[in-house]
N, C-alpha and C positions, 0 to 999 in steps of 0.2 A: 472614545475607543481605547481599549486596554490591551496590553501585550500579554500573552500567555506566560505563566510563571517560569517555564523552563527556557528563558531567553539566553541569548548568546553572551559570552563573557565581554565582548567588545561593547555590546549594548548596555550591559551592566556598568561598564566603566564610564560610558557617556552620561548615563543617568546620575552616577555618583559624582561626576565632575560638575554637573549642573547643581546638584545638591550642595556641594562644597562652595560653589560660587555664590549661591543664595545665602548660605550661612555666613560667608565673608561680608556680604552686603548688609546682612542683618546686624552685624557687629560694628558697622560704621556709625560712630557717634556724631559725625559732622553733618549727616543728613538724617535726622531722626524720623521724618515722615516716611522716607523710603525704607529705612531700617525697620520701622514698625510693620510695613506692608509685607516684608519678607521674613518676619519673625517666625511664622509658621513655615519653616523651610521645606519640610517634607510634603505638605499640601501644595505649596507653590511648585515644587519640582514635579509632582504628579500632574498638575495642570499643564506645565510647560512641555513635558515630554509625552503627554498623552497616555499615561499609564495609571494604574490604580494606586491608591495610597498604600495598600498592603504590599505592592511590588517594591515601592521605594523603601518602605520600612524593612522589608526582607533584605534588600541590597545593603542598607546601612548596617543591619545586624551582621550580615556576612562579612562586611569590610572590617568590623571589629574582631571577628573570630580569626580571620585569615592573617591580618597584618598588624597585630599589636606591636610587635617589635619594630617593624618598619616605620610605623607611624610615630613611635617614640623618637626615632632618629631623624625623621624628615619633618616632623611637625604635625599637629592635630589636623590642620586643614589641608594637608597634602595627600594626594592619591597617587603619587608618582610610582611608589613601590608596591602598590596593591595589585595582585593578579587574581582576578575572579575566575571561577571555574565555569566552564561551559557545561551545559546539561548533557547527560549520556543520551545517546541515540535510542529511541524507543523501539525501533524495529530490531528483530532478531534474524541473524543470518544463519542459514542452514549449515551445519557442520559438514565438512567433506567426508564422504564415506570411502575411507582408504584402508581400513583395518581388515585385511583379508588373511585367511589362513594359507598354508602352503599350497593346498589343492586349488583354492579359488584363484590364488596368484598365478598358478600354472595354467589355469583355464584362460586367464587374460592373455598370457603368452601365446597360447595355442590359437586364440582368436586373432591375434596379430599375424601369426604365421599363416592362418587360413586365407588371409587376403593375398599374401604372396603366392600361395598355391593356386589361387583363382586368377592370377595375373593382374591383381589390383594393388594399388599402394594405399596403405591404411592411414587414416587421419583420426584424430580424437573423436570427431563426430561419428564417423563410421564405426569405430570400435565401441563407442557408447551405445549406439543403436543395436549392434550385434550382442552386446552383453545384456541389454534389456530384453531382447528376444530369447536369449539362450538361458540366462541365469536370473531374470527378473531383477536386474541390478537397479537400485534406486538412486545412485549417485549422479553427479553432474559431469559436465565435460572437464571442469577444473579438477574434479576428483580423479577422473581417468588420467589426466596429465600427471598427477602426483603418483599414482600407481605405476604408470609407465616409467617414471623416473626411478622409482624404487626397484623396478625390474631391469634397470640399466638399458633402457631404450633411449635413443637420441635422434634428433632430426639432423640428418647429414645432407650437405649440399652435393649435388651430383653434377655431371658434366653438362647438363642442359640448364643449369642455374636454379632448378627447383630443389626443394628440401623434402626428403622422404624419411619416414620413421624407420630407423634401422637399429638392430640389436648390437650391443657392444661386441666388438670383434673378438676379444679374448674369451668371452662366454660362448660365442658361436664356435670358436676353435676347440674349446674344451669339450663341448657337446659332441662335435664331429669326431674328436679323438676317441671319446668313450664309445660312441655308436659304432665306429669303424672297428674298434677292438672287439666289441661284443659280436659284431657280424663275422669277423674273422674266426672267432672261437666256434661259432655255429657252423660256418662254412667248412672249417677243418675237422669237424666232428669231434671236438674236444669233449671228453666224457667226464671231466672233473666237475664235481657239483659246485654250483654258485652259492656262496654263503654271504648273505646280506646282514649288515649290522647297523644298529641305530639306537638312539636314546630318546626317551620321552619323559616329561615330568607330569605328575598328576597332583593337583592341589587337593587338600583335605576338604575344601568346600566345593569341589568340582560337581556340577550338576547341570541340568538343562537350563537354557536361557529363560524360559518362560515357565512360571509355576502358578497354578490356580490358587488364589487366596481370597478371603473376604476383604472388604474395604478397610477394616481395622487391623488387618494382618494378624488376627488372633487365631485363625483357623487355617489348616493346610500346612504344608512344609515351609520352613523358612527358606528364603532365597540365599543363594551363595554369595560370598563376598570375595574380593580379590586377595584378602589377607589370609594368613594361615600357613601351617607347615605344609611341606610337599614331599613327594617321593620322586626320586630320579630312577627310572627303570632302564637298564641297559641289557640288551639281549641280541642274539644272533640266530639266524635260521636259514633254511634253504628250501626252495620249491621241491627239491628231490626227496627230503626226509623230514621236513618240519624244523622245529626249534632244535638247536644244538643242546644236547643233554648237559645238565649241570653248568649251564652258561648264564643263567639269570643272575643279574646283580640289581639289588634295590638299595638305594641310599636315602636316608632320612635327612631332610634339610629343614632347618628352622626358618621361620618366617623372617622376612627382611625387606629392605627397600627394593632389592633387585627382583625383576620379574622373569628373568631368563635363566634357565638351568645351566646354560653354557658357562656362566660365571661361577657356578658352584661345582662343576666337574673340572678336574685338572688332568694333565698328562700323566702324572704319577699313578693316580687311581685308575685311569683308563688303561695304561700300559700293563699294569698288574692283572687287570681283568682280561685284557686281550691275550696275553700269553697263556693264561689258564684256559681260555676258550680254544686257542689253537691246539693245545694238548688234548682237548676233548674231541677233536676231529679224527675220524677213523681212517681217512684217506686224504691224499693231496687234493686241495680245493683251491678255488679262486675266491678271494675275499673282496667283497665290494663294499666300500665305505665312502663317506663324503669327506669334505676337506675342513671339518671343524678344527679349531686351533689345537685342541688336545689330541687330535688324530695326526697332526702334521708337524711334530717336532723334527727338526732337520738332523741328519746324521752328523753334521758338523756345524757348529755355531760360527756365525760371521759377525763382525762388528756392526752394530746398529747405526742408524743415521745420527743418533744422539750420543754415540760413544765418545769418550774423551780421546784427545789426540794421543796420549801416552798408551792407551789401550789399543788404538789402531796401529801404532808403531810396533808394539809388542807382537801383535798378530802378524804383521808383515815380516818381522824378524823370524818368527816361528816358521813361516812359509818360505824363508830364504828369498824374499823379494826385496830388491834394492830400493832404497829411498834416501833422500837427502834430509838432513836435520832441518834445513831451512824451508822445506816444503810445508805448505799450509795443510790444515786438516781436510779441506776440500780436495786437494790434490792427492792426499793419502787415501781418501775414500774412493776416489776414481780408480786407484790401483787395486783396491779391494774388490771393486765391482768387476774389473777385468779378470781377476783371479777366480771369481765365483763361477761355478758351472752354469751353463745356459738353462738346464732343467734342474729343478730342486730334487735333492735326494733325501727321502724321508727315512727316519730311523726305523719306524715300524715296517716299512716296505722291505728294507734289507733284512730285518729280523725275521720277517715272514718267509723270505726266500730261503734263508738258512734252515728253516723248519720244513721245507718242501712244499710250500704254498706260494701263491702269487696274489698280489694286490692290484686291483683295478679301481681307479678313483672316479667317483661320480662327478659330473660337471656341476658347477655351482648353481643353486636355485632350481634343481631338477629332481625334486623328490618323487615325481611320478614314475621314475625308472626303478624305484626301490620298493619291492612288495611289502617289506616290513612296515612301511609307512601306512599301508592299507590295513595291516594287522593292528597298528596302533590306533588308527581311526576307529576300527571296530571295537577295540578295547575302551577307548575314550567314550564312545557312545553308550556302551553297556554300563560302564561305571557311573556315568551321569544319570542314567535311569534308576539304578539301584542304590545310589548313595543317598541315604536319608538321615543318618546320624551325624554326619560331618565330623567324624572322629578319625584321626590319622590311622589308628590301629584297624578300624573297620574298612577304611579305604584300602589299606595294604592287603587285607584279606580279600577284598573284591578284586584287586589287581591280580593277585595270585590265582584266584579262581578263574578269571577271564583268560589269563595266559595259559592255564592248564586246559581250558576248553577249546583252544585253537588246535585244529587238527592238521594232519599232513595234507588232507584234501583242501583245506583253506589255503595253505601255503601254495599248493599246486595251482589252484584257481587264480590267486593273486599273481603268482609268478608268470602264468600264461598271459595275463592281462598286461603286465609290464613288458614282457617279451614282445607282444604284439605292438605296443607303443614304440619300442626301440626299433623294430623293423620298419614300421611306417615312417618314423621320423628320419631314419637313415636314408631311405629311398627318396623322400620328399626333399631332404637337404641337398642331395645331388642334383635333382631336377631344378630346384629353386636357384641354385648357384649357376647352372648352365643356361637356363632359359630367361630368368628374370633379373637376378641381382648383378651378375657379371657385367652386362652392358651399361648399367647406370652408374656404377661406382667409379669415381674419377680419381680417388686418392685413398690410401689406407692410413694416412697420418691423422691422429686425433685432432690436431689443430684446425683441420679443415671442417670439423663438425661444428654445428651450431649448438651452443649450450643454453640458449634462451628457452624458457618454457612457453613463450608466446610466439615462437617462430612458426608455429603451424597454423596460425589464425587464417592466413591466406588460403591454406589448403582445406580448411574446414567449411568453406562456404557451400 
């Protein structure tokens, strides 16, 4: 009986120990008859261990490759320092399907909310089944757990001891604040146009995911790669009149290790474009933007958590806040925190007010409320179809062409769709809070929430 070649490291070690023992006996000159019997150490080891000769030979060869230095220190006959490698597992595990775009991620969020609207509490198993029916999702329950974690859902313990999947409270609050503001504008009959802005990047190799080719890849279009230069496109528009005139900004970015355009756009570039865009508006407007870092420079800078003690002391002196020289940096930071306003005051928001406009901030991770996201999706799809040269100049020409092809009717159609979503979500949030969520939540403190990804196993049966 022989053992398969990919045997475990511990088994290899045992066989090698037997081989070393037989080798030691074979070198014993006091008992020549016994020594002669064990002269063929590898053959005797194979017989004793029930493995093939080739297995023993391979283990001996591996021992020489792995631990030459160790054997020089511990002696030729010693195997104490040798660490054999275990074979790699032959089975392949399916990769989790968690890479979703903004619209698919939002679809997951809406699936979770739909359970609350029906008076049910969602579990990963229920969400997975709903996604398979609605979006033909091919992931597993573990993939759904990862997606929910990215969307900042957690299992919270309620007053009956059970755990329910709940959205992070600050995201819920930001969403309600936005929806309530938009509802008030509509209710009050505010006639100011809503101007939405956003950025998108387009890679020079941007194309469809699947391309027909022959087996040798010698015919048909070449497939896209993740590398290459890219364009950052920044624009603004309104369902009332379409794109803002002369507000288009296209930035060329060289290829690099980063995959996110947010790292290649900064507050200085955006602020310059933003001021020019405001000057192109013909009437007072309501500007709706997200909370990207370069949109959110504070009106006044405050010491960071990693600021030096001397910098914190200097800031406190500037604000005429008393402190003692013996106070530690943690005590000084606590005084800074008390002096900070409860709500952040953004530089661009104040600048916008001075120019006769108003800023409304989108809630985090809610791109579905912004119609320009649908414009970008339309542009992305058309560029992917028409991009055949994969040259950055041609891609820029396609981008300009598709932006020019967007009509005021497109803006009105997408604006109406987003408006409908806002109204539906506003009314559902109020009903959900009153009928379903309020009775089960026992605490608003985050420490009472479960952070384990496996805490929902009991609820998924």
